[in-house]
N, C-alpha and C positions, 0 to 999 in steps of 0.2 A: 405216266409221262417220264421218259428217260432220254429225251432227245435234246441235244444242245447244238447251238450254232457258234462255231469259233470264228471270230472276225479279227484279223490283225490290222492294227492301225499304226504303222511305223512312221510316226510324226513327232517331231519336236518343234513344230512351227510356233507353238505358244510358249516355248520354254526359254530358259536363260542361256542355254548352250546346246550343242549337239550331243547325241548319245542315246537319247530315248527312242529315236527312230529305229534303233537296232534291237530293241527289246523283244518284239514279236518273234524275230528269228532266233534270239537267244532261248526263248521259251520252247520254240519248236525243236531246236537242236537238243534241248534237254528232254525231249520225248513226250511233250504234253499230249499230242494227239493220240499217239499209240498207247500211252498209259491210260488215258481216259477210256478209250475203246476197250482196252483189256479189262477195265473195271466194270464193264457192262453197259456203258452209255452209248447210245447211237449219236455219232458226231457228223453234223453237216459242216464240213470245212469250207468256209467262204474265202479262204486264202487271205492274202494281205493286200491292202490298198497300196498305191504308189508311195514310195518312201519320200518323205519331206523332211529336210533338215533345217534346224534353226539357222537364221542368217540375220546379222545386225541390220536394223532398219532405222538408220539415222534420220531419215526424212519424216518419220512418224514416231517421235520419242515416247509418246504416251499411248500409242496404239500400234505396237510393233507387229508387223506381219499380219495385220487384220485380214487382208484378203486371203492369205494362205490358211489362216485359222478357220475362216468362214467356209472356204472350199473343202477343207478336210472334214469339218463337221457336217456339211451337206452330204458328202459321200458316205459318211458313217450312218447318217440318218436313213439313207436309202437302203444300205445293207441291213441295218437292224429291222427296218420295216419288212424287208423280204424274209428275214428270219421268222418274224411273227406270222407271216403268211404261210410259212411252212410248219407252224406250231412248234417252234424250237426256242428254248431259252437262250438268249445271247450271252456268250462269254467273250468279252471284248478285251483284246490284248493291246494296251497302249504302250507307248505314246504318252504325251503329256496330258494334264488334267482337262484341257479343253475338249478332249475326246468326249467327255461326258455330256457336253452340250449336244453333240450329234446323236448320242445314244438316246437321250431324253426326247429329242425332236423326232426320232424314229419310233419311240414307244408310246408317246402320249396319245396319238391317234387310235391306238389299239387298247391302251389302258389309261383312260382319262383320269382315274382316281389314284394313280400311281403314287407311292411314297418313295422317298430317296433317303437311304442310309449313307451319309457322307463320312466314311471312315478314313480320316485324313489328319495328318499332323498340323495342317493349317486350316484357316477358315475361308481363304480366297475371297475376301470381301472388299478388295480394292475396286476402283472404277478408273476409267481414263482420267477423270478429274483428280483423283487422290493418289494415283500410283507415282512412285518415284522411278520405276524401271520401265514401264510400258509393256511389261510382260503379261500376256493374257492368262497365263498359268495361275497368277495370283488374283484373278478377277472372276473366276468361274461361277461361284455361288451368287455374286452380284448379278451376273448376266442371267443365271437361271431364274432369279426372282425379279427380273425386270429392269435392272439398272445397268447402264453402260452403253456400248456401241449398238446402235439400232440394228445393224445387220446381224448381230449375234443375239440380241434380246428377242428379235422377231424371227428367229430361224425356224421355229416349230409351227405347229398348226394352231397355236394359241399364244396369247401374251397375257401375263408372263408364262413361261414354261411350267413353273411350279409355284403353288402357294407356299408361303413360308411355313405354314402349319403342318405341311406334309414332308418336312425335311428335318432330319436329325443330324446335327454336327457331332460326330462321335470321335473322340480321341485327340482333339486339337490341343496343341502344346504351346501355350503362351511363354513358357520358360525357355524355349529354344531360340527366341530372339528374332523370329521371322514375321511376327504380327505387327503391323503398323498401327499408329494411334487412331487413324481414321477407321481402320478395320475394327478395332476394339469398340469404338463408339457405335458402329453399325451393328456389331454383335449385340451390344447391350440394348439397342433399340429394336432388335428383331424379335419375332415371335417363333423363331425356329427352336426346336428342342435341343438342349445343350448338354453334352457330356464331355467336359474337358478331361484330359488325360489324368488329372489328379483324382478323378472319380472312378478311374478304371484300373489303375495299377493295383496288382495283387488281388483284384476281384473282377477279372475280365469277364468271366462267364456270367456272373450275376449282373454286372452292368449291361452286358449285351442282351441278356434276357429282358431286363427292365426296359431298355430302349426299344427293343423289338415289340414288346407288349404295348408300349405307349404309342408307337407309330402304327402298329397293326390295328389299333382301335380307330384310326383315322383313315387308313389306306388298306384296301384289300389285296394289293400286290406291292412288293418292295424291291426296288433296284438297289444293289449294293455297289457303291463306288469305293474302291480300295486303293489308297495311295501308300506305297511302301515307305514313305517318309514318316508314317505314324510309328514305325518300329525304331527303337533306339539304334542309332548309327553304330554304336559299339558292337551291338549284337548282329547287325545286318547292314553293312556299309554300302548299299547298292542304290540308294535314293539319289535323284538328281541333285537335290539340296539336302545335305545331311542334317539330321535333327538329333541332338542329344536329349536324354531325359524322356524318351518315348517309352512305349510298352515293349516288353521283350518279344522276340520272334514267336515263341510258343504261345504267349498270351494273345498275340495278334491272330494266330491260327485258331486258337480257341474261340475267339470272337467270330471269325469267318465261319467256323463250323456251326455256331449257334444261328447265324443269319441264314446260311445256305440250307440248313436242315428244316427251316420253317416252310410250311405249305404256302406261305405268302411270297417266298423267294421267286423273283421274276428275272434275275440276271445278275451278272457280275462284270465289273470293269476293273482291270488292273492297270494302274498308272504309275508313272514317275520312276520306273526302273531304268537306270542309266547303265547300259552295257559297257560303257567305257570304264566303269568302276569294277567290272567283273571280267577281266581279260581271260581267265581260265574257265569261265562258265560255272564255277562252283556255287555261286550264290543263286544263279538261275536254276540250277539243278535242285538246290535245297528248296526254293520256293515252289517249283513245279511239283516236286514230290509231295509237298504238303497240300497244295491246292488240289491236286488230283485225288489224294486221299479224302479230302473234304467233299469233293463233288461226288465221287463214287459212293461214299458212305451216305450222302445226303439224299440221293435221288429217290430212294423208296418213300421218302416223306413228302415229296412233291405231289400235289394233287391238281388236277384240271389244267396242267401245263401252264401256258402263258395266257390262257383265255379266261375271261371272267364272265 
């Protein structure tokens, strides 16, 4: 199996500001499609969904742009399901983190025992009841596990979308200052597998292999959610919300290589790249070059495609 489906989701509907809706085009301009094909993979290019930009939603301060977020996720789910029907691994170019709700909604019907590797600088465990911003970007994992706005928690073919035991929170950075007290409490109470950034620095490959083995014992296929804010902003200042104290860029790519080279690898989501922070395209080119190298090197290790 060496077929992938590239799906662009140019949406910042669930974000704090505009900019992420431009990321898929930034990646395309950096040569992602051509480079992956040159590396020997067959690419089904599904194009990009309609571009949706963040807009302030003062009438719904705890659920900003809920209808937009729900609509984008539903469209993503349909595209991802179509990719599976074509026996291709989805490579989804976000967009903000709420894109992952749609990807899971489209995958669960095909891979009901799916595991989720949530490689992210945050834990995204707020809910409309606990949020101070109303931004759904910071509530993604809560909605995946069944807490939050009904229209998002019930977006997929089952409720909740994922059991906590099938989720690894990998690389979250409590030192960056973006985790709220309510989130920390939910984290402590959860049964998700936890790998904070303090367990990853300077041992990225080892930690990634450990996490993969643990999750792989529970799930026969694994979706990788990759938020660029897990990377230290000094090394890679492209995230929508910059985080200091994260992993180095090369460490993050080492982690992705471990995940993507596994026969369990079922797809990749790239989120939170804000093109407004990359006016000359240099950071997009750096990321695309690394990700293309990872995917083209990894595909000989994939077995059985996306079917179980």
